[in-house]
C-alpha positions in Angstrom: 59.1 14.0 81.6 58.6 10.8 79.8 56.0 10.3 77.1 54.8 6.8 76.8 55.7 5.3 73.4 53.4 4.0 70.7 52.3 0.4 70.9 50.7 -1.9 68.3 49.3 -4.6 70.5 45.5 -4.1 69.9 43.2 -1.9 67.8 43.0 1.7 68.9 39.7 3.2 69.8 37.6 4.4 66.8 38.5 7.7 65.3 36.2 10.1 63.5 38.1 10.1 60.2 39.9 7.7 58.0 43.2 8.6 56.3 42.5 8.1 52.6 44.1 9.6 49.5 42.4 12.9 48.9 40.3 13.2 45.7 41.9 15.2 42.9 40.1 18.4 43.9 41.5 18.4 47.4 44.3 20.7 48.2 47.6 19.1 49.3 49.1 15.7 48.9 49.0 12.5 51.0 52.4 11.5 52.4 54.0 8.3 51.0 53.6 5.2 53.0 52.3 1.6 53.4 49.6 0.6 50.9 47.8 -1.7 53.4 47.0 -1.6 57.1 49.9 -2.6 59.3 48.6 -6.1 60.3 48.9 -7.0 56.6 52.7 -6.9 57.1 52.7 -8.9 60.3 55.3 -11.3 59.1 57.7 -8.7 57.8 61.0 -8.4 59.9 60.3 -4.7 60.6 56.9 -5.4 62.2 57.3 -6.9 65.7 55.0 -6.5 68.6 56.4 -4.1 71.2 59.2 -2.9 68.9 58.0 0.1 67.0 61.6 1.3 66.5 62.0 -1.4 63.8 58.9 0.0 62.0 60.1 3.6 62.3 63.5 2.7 60.9 61.9 0.9 57.9 59.6 3.9 57.2 62.5 6.3 57.2 64.6 4.2 55.0 61.8 3.4 52.5 59.8 6.6 52.4 61.9 9.4 53.9 61.1 12.0 56.6 57.4 11.7 56.5 55.4 8.4 56.0 52.0 7.2 56.8 50.3 3.9 57.6 47.0 2.7 59.0 46.4 0.5 62.0 43.0 -1.0 62.3 41.5 2.1 60.5 43.5 4.7 62.5 45.7 6.9 60.3 49.3 7.2 61.7 52.0 9.5 60.5 55.7 9.0 61.3 57.8 12.2 61.1 61.5 12.7 61.1 61.7 16.3 59.9 62.6 19.0 62.4 60.4 21.6 60.7 57.4 19.4 60.7 58.0 18.6 64.4 58.1 22.3 65.1 54.8 22.7 63.3 53.2 20.1 65.5 54.7 21.1 68.8 54.8 24.9 68.4 53.3 26.6 65.4 50.1 24.5 65.1 50.1 23.1 68.6 46.5 24.3 69.2 45.4 21.7 66.6 46.8 18.8 68.5 46.2 16.9 71.8 48.0 14.0 73.4 47.5 10.7 71.5 45.7 7.7 72.9 48.6 5.9 74.5 49.3 8.9 76.7 45.6 9.6 77.4 45.2 6.0 78.4 47.8 6.6 81.2 45.3 8.8 82.9 44.1 5.6 84.7 47.4 5.9 86.6 48.5 9.5 86.5 45.1 11.2 86.4 45.3 14.8 85.2 49.1 15.2 85.8 51.3 17.3 83.6 52.1 14.4 81.2 48.5 13.3 80.5 46.4 16.4 80.8 45.3 18.7 77.9 44.6 22.4 78.0 43.1 24.2 79.7 43.8 21.9 82.7 47.4 21.4 81.6 48.1 25.1 81.4 46.5 25.7 84.8 48.5 22.9 86.5 51.7 24.0 84.9 51.3 27.6 86.2 50.6 26.2 89.7 53.6 23.8 89.6 56.0 26.3 88.0 57.4 27.8 91.2 58.4 24.3 92.4 60.6 24.0 89.3 62.0 27.6 89.3 65.7 27.7 88.5 66.6 29.0 91.9 64.6 26.3 93.6 66.1 23.6 91.4 69.6 24.9 92.2 69.0 24.2 95.9 68.8 20.5 95.2 72.4 20.4 93.8 73.9 19.5 97.2 71.4 16.7 97.8 72.1 15.2 94.4 75.9 15.3 95.1 75.4 13.8 98.6 73.4 10.9 97.2 76.0 10.2 94.4 78.9 10.5 96.9 77.1 8.0 99.2 76.9 5.5 96.4 80.5 5.8 95.3 81.7 5.5 98.9 79.5 2.4 99.4 81.3 0.9 96.4 84.6 1.7 98.0 83.6 -0.1 101.2 82.2 -3.1 99.4 84.9 -3.1 96.7 87.1 -6.1 96.1 89.5 -6.7 93.2 87.4 -6.8 90.1 84.0 -6.0 91.7 81.2 -6.3 89.2 77.9 -4.3 89.3 74.8 -4.0 87.2 75.2 -0.2 86.4 71.5 -0.1 85.3 70.3 -1.3 88.7 72.8 0.9 90.5 71.6 4.0 88.5 68.0 3.2 89.4 69.0 3.0 93.1 70.8 6.3 93.0 67.9 8.0 91.1 65.4 6.6 93.7 67.5 8.1 96.5 67.6 11.5 94.8 63.9 11.6 94.1 63.1 10.6 97.7 65.3 13.5 99.0 64.2 16.1 96.6 60.5 15.2 96.1 59.6 14.1 99.7 62.6 15.3 101.8 63.2 11.8 103.2 65.5 8.9 102.9 64.5 5.8 100.9 61.9 4.6 103.5 59.5 1.8 103.4 56.9 4.2 101.9 59.3 5.2 99.1 60.1 1.6 98.3 56.4 0.8 98.3 55.8 3.6 95.8 58.6 2.3 93.6 57.3 -1.3 93.8 53.7 -0.4 93.0 54.8 1.8 90.1 57.0 -1.0 88.7 54.1 -3.4 89.0 51.8 -1.0 87.1 54.5 -0.4 84.5 54.8 -4.1 83.9 51.1 -3.9 83.0 51.7 -0.9 80.7 51.1 -2.7 77.4 48.0 -4.4 78.7 46.6 -1.1 80.0 47.3 0.7 76.7 46.0 -2.2 74.5 42.8 -3.0 76.4 40.0 -1.3 74.5 38.1 1.3 76.6 39.7 0.1 79.8 38.1 2.9 81.7 34.7 1.3 81.3 35.9 -2.1 82.6 38.1 -0.8 85.5 35.8 -2.3 88.2 35.3 -5.7 86.6 37.1 -8.9 87.9 39.5 -9.2 85.0 42.9 -10.5 86.2 45.1 -7.9 84.7 42.8 -5.1 85.7 42.5 -6.5 89.2 46.3 -6.4 89.6 46.3 -2.8 88.4 43.5 -1.8 90.7 45.2 -3.3 93.8 48.5 -1.7 93.0 46.9 1.7 92.2 44.9 1.6 95.5 48.1 0.8 97.5 50.0 3.5 95.6 47.3 6.2 96.2 47.1 5.3 99.9 50.9 5.8 100.5 51.0 9.1 98.5 47.9 10.4 100.1 49.4 9.7 103.6 52.6 11.6 102.7 50.6 14.5 101.4 48.4 14.6 104.5 51.6 14.6 106.7 53.0 17.5 104.7 49.8 19.5 105.0 49.6 18.8 108.8 53.2 20.0 109.2 52.4 23.2 107.3 49.3 23.8 109.4 51.4 23.5 112.6 53.5 26.3 111.2 56.6 24.2 110.6 59.0 25.8 108.1 59.0 24.8 104.4 60.9 21.6 104.1 62.4 22.7 100.8 61.2 19.6 98.9 59.2 19.6 95.7 56.0 18.3 97.4 56.0 21.2 99.9 56.3 23.6 97.0 53.5 22.0 95.1 51.3 22.3 98.2 52.2 25.9 98.7 51.9 27.0 95.0 49.0 29.1 94.0 47.5 30.1 90.6 46.2 33.6 90.3 43.0 33.9 88.3 42.9 35.9 85.0 41.2 38.8 86.7 43.6 38.6 89.7 40.7 38.4 92.2 41.6 35.1 93.7 44.4 32.5 94.1 43.8 28.8 93.8 46.0 25.9 94.9 45.9 22.2 94.1 43.5 19.7 95.7 45.0 16.6 97.3 43.9 14.6 94.3 45.7 17.0 91.9 48.8 17.0 94.1 48.8 13.2 94.0 48.5 13.1 90.2 51.5 15.5 90.0 53.6 13.6 92.6 53.1 10.3 90.7 53.9 12.1 87.4 57.1 13.6 88.8 58.1 10.3 90.4 57.6 8.3 87.2 59.1 10.9 84.9 62.0 12.0 87.1 63.2 8.7 88.4 63.5 6.1 85.6 64.4 8.6 82.8 67.6 10.0 84.4 68.5 6.6 85.7 68.5 5.1 82.2 70.3 8.1 80.8 73.1 7.6 83.4 73.3 3.8 82.7 73.8 4.4 79.0 76.4 7.1 79.7 78.6 4.7 81.7 78.4 2.2 78.9 79.4 4.7 76.3 82.3 6.0 78.4 83.5 2.4 78.9 83.7 2.1 75.1 85.4 5.4 74.5 88.5 5.7 76.8 89.8 8.8 75.0 86.5 10.6 75.9 86.7 9.2 79.4 90.2 10.7 79.8 88.9 14.1 78.7 86.2 13.8 81.3 88.7 13.0 84.0 90.9 15.9 82.9 88.0 18.3 83.3 87.1 16.9 86.7 90.8 17.2 87.9 90.9 20.8 86.7 87.6 21.9 88.2 87.4 19.7 91.4 91.1 19.1 92.2 93.1 15.9 92.7 94.6 13.9 95.6 94.2 15.6 99.0 92.8 18.7 97.2 90.0 16.9 95.6 86.5 18.0 96.6 82.9 17.3 95.7 81.2 19.5 93.1 79.0 22.4 94.2 76.5 24.6 92.4 79.3 27.1 91.7 81.1 24.4 89.7 78.1 23.5 87.5 78.9 26.0 84.6 82.5 24.8 84.5 81.5 21.1 84.1 80.8 21.8 80.4 82.4 18.7 78.9 80.6 16.5 81.5 77.3 18.1 80.3 78.3 17.4 76.7 78.9 13.8 77.5 75.4 13.5 79.0 73.9 15.3 76.1 75.6 13.0 73.6 74.6 9.9 75.5 70.9 11.0 75.3 71.3 11.5 71.6 72.3 7.9 71.1 70.1 6.4 73.9 67.4 8.9 74.7 65.4 7.8 77.8 62.3 9.3 76.3 62.7 7.7 72.9 59.4 8.7 71.1 56.5 11.0 71.5 53.2 11.6 69.8 50.2 13.8 69.2 46.7 13.5 67.7 45.3 16.1 65.3 41.9 17.6 66.3 41.6 19.5 63.0 43.0 19.0 59.4 46.6 20.1 59.4 49.1 21.0 56.6 52.7 20.0 56.8 54.6 21.3 53.8 52.8 20.0 50.7 50.8 17.4 52.7 47.3 17.7 54.0 46.4 15.4 56.9 42.9 15.0 58.4 41.7 15.3 61.9 42.0 12.2 64.0 45.5 11.3 62.7 48.1 10.2 65.1 51.6 11.6 64.7 54.8 10.0 66.1 58.3 11.2 66.1 61.3 9.6 67.7 64.3 11.1 69.5 66.0 7.7 68.9 65.5 7.7 65.1 66.4 11.4 64.7 69.5 11.2 66.8 70.9 8.3 64.7 70.1 9.9 61.3 73.2 10.8 59.3 71.4 13.7 57.6 71.3 15.5 61.0 74.3 13.9 62.8 77.2 12.8 60.5 78.7 9.5 61.4 75.8 9.1 63.8 77.0 6.0 65.7 80.2 7.7 66.8 80.1 8.9 70.4 81.3 12.5 70.1 80.4 15.0 72.9 81.8 17.8 70.8 78.6 17.8 68.9 77.2 19.7 71.9 79.7 22.6 72.1 77.9 25.9 72.1 79.0 26.5 68.5 77.8 23.2 67.1 74.5 23.5 69.0 73.9 27.0 67.5 74.1 25.8 63.9 71.8 22.7 64.4 68.0 22.9 63.8 66.2 22.9 67.1 64.1 19.8 66.7 66.9 17.6 65.6 67.6 17.1 69.3 64.7 17.2 71.7 65.2 14.8 74.6 62.8 16.7 76.8 60.2 17.4 74.2 59.4 21.0 73.1 56.8 23.7 72.8 54.4 24.6 75.6 54.6 21.1 76.9 58.4 20.8 77.2 59.4 18.9 80.3 59.0 21.2 83.3 61.8 19.2 85.1 64.4 19.6 82.4 66.7 21.8 84.4 66.6 19.3 87.3 67.4 16.4 85.0 70.5 18.1 83.6 71.7 18.9 87.0 71.1 15.4 88.3 72.9 13.9 85.3 76.0 16.2 85.4 76.5 16.1 89.2 76.0 12.3 89.3 78.5 11.7 86.5 81.1 14.1 88.0 80.8 12.7 91.5 81.1 9.0 90.6 83.8 9.5 87.9 86.0 11.2 90.4 86.6 7.8 92.0 85.7 5.2 89.4 86.2 4.0 85.9 84.1 1.2 84.5 84.7 -1.6 82.0 81.8 -3.2 80.2 81.8 -7.0 80.7 79.4 -8.0 77.9 80.6 -9.9 74.8 78.2 -7.9 72.5 76.7 -4.4 72.6 73.7 -4.2 74.9 70.3 -4.6 73.3 67.8 -1.8 73.8 64.3 -2.4 75.1 61.9 0.4 74.1 59.3 0.5 76.8 58.1 3.7 78.5 61.8 4.5 78.6 64.7 3.2 76.6 66.2 0.5 78.9 69.0 -2.1 78.4 67.2 -5.4 77.8 69.6 -7.3 80.1 71.7 -6.3 83.1 74.4 -3.9 82.1 77.3 -5.5 83.9 80.4 -3.4 84.6 83.7 -4.0 86.4 84.6 -1.1 88.8 88.2 0.2 88.5 89.3 2.7 91.2 91.0 5.8 89.7 
């Protein structure tokens, strides 16, 4: 699930501590970093509103794998060291909570799995876990393939010589169809389009929502941006609440489990510690999780697929290896068939391609935490109230972890090469107790979508220059990613 990225548009809310150089008697060192607060460097090329990747690249190049800076009094630490990331996400996880940009998203996602902290997060995760059990996820394989096959066949019907498509928009369309089928057990209806439209409206307001100081206190005031958010949120809640109500009514009538994720969330129970009672989710809790799954499971995979098609178009030798695997596993000519769950383990190179694509263009490109207690990372002592950021995008392009990092090489993800690499050099789905609960689903969606579409089509990138990235909630292409479809 996607973690909203850091932003620098407005002062953060006050913190309880300042990040200053410790006095000589203090234990530990302060990490190297910027001497002045970040706004002092406003005219530097590596400081650009809405483009924290530039800042992270500068900090890594100038100071190394750990660097600190201040923003309006808030201490911020950038980390690019897998062992330090392990300390934050695993070893010392109890000393950290979600940082403010994620907590701010509670105005949209409530206490969903992305935004909630323990003990609420742990309780919700236990309740939701059965909906994401491996056997349950496996049942969605045929639906993923059916959606991808429908898209490739629609291209065939519409195809003319040299047909051009925006593969980013096409991937969004496919992912929306998949999430409608698997989350709600429905086609892309007017309700699903309404959910999508309102989520997109709210995401366009993302920077405004995050940057507005203490927005929760002003949520009912007639401020234009807040009024737009409030209207979209009300329409969004109404649609999702109606779908939840319809599912509950169907269950009350004794209708069989529809097999979708929403039905599983409604049926899931959490046994108390003393095993005396079982508790399910309220409608409000279910709504928070539905919106979280929709947001996290829709745009992330869609962007991962779009970047994969671009990379394949630039690497015909790797595309040929992909087609060789598909021919071997799924047949050719009149013997060609669609992939099934039994084929999934054999589509290893397809999976490696998707993994390598997410190394270069990770949909969730950064994540963060805030310390609630003083923490020690190696020789460094860092106070409570500090914000920590680490970036899958920066790590994946660092030659100290991935030699010749800009080269697209799926063999980096053979079992042998994965085994010798430090765990937190590659973490597209996060890590620790908060690792994305839908990771298995995302891998299956990516692999089956690539395999199904690539059976029939190659793509040629039509841009005159490499696409520019746009680091919003997910890592999107800034402009349409235009491709020419070529039948195989």
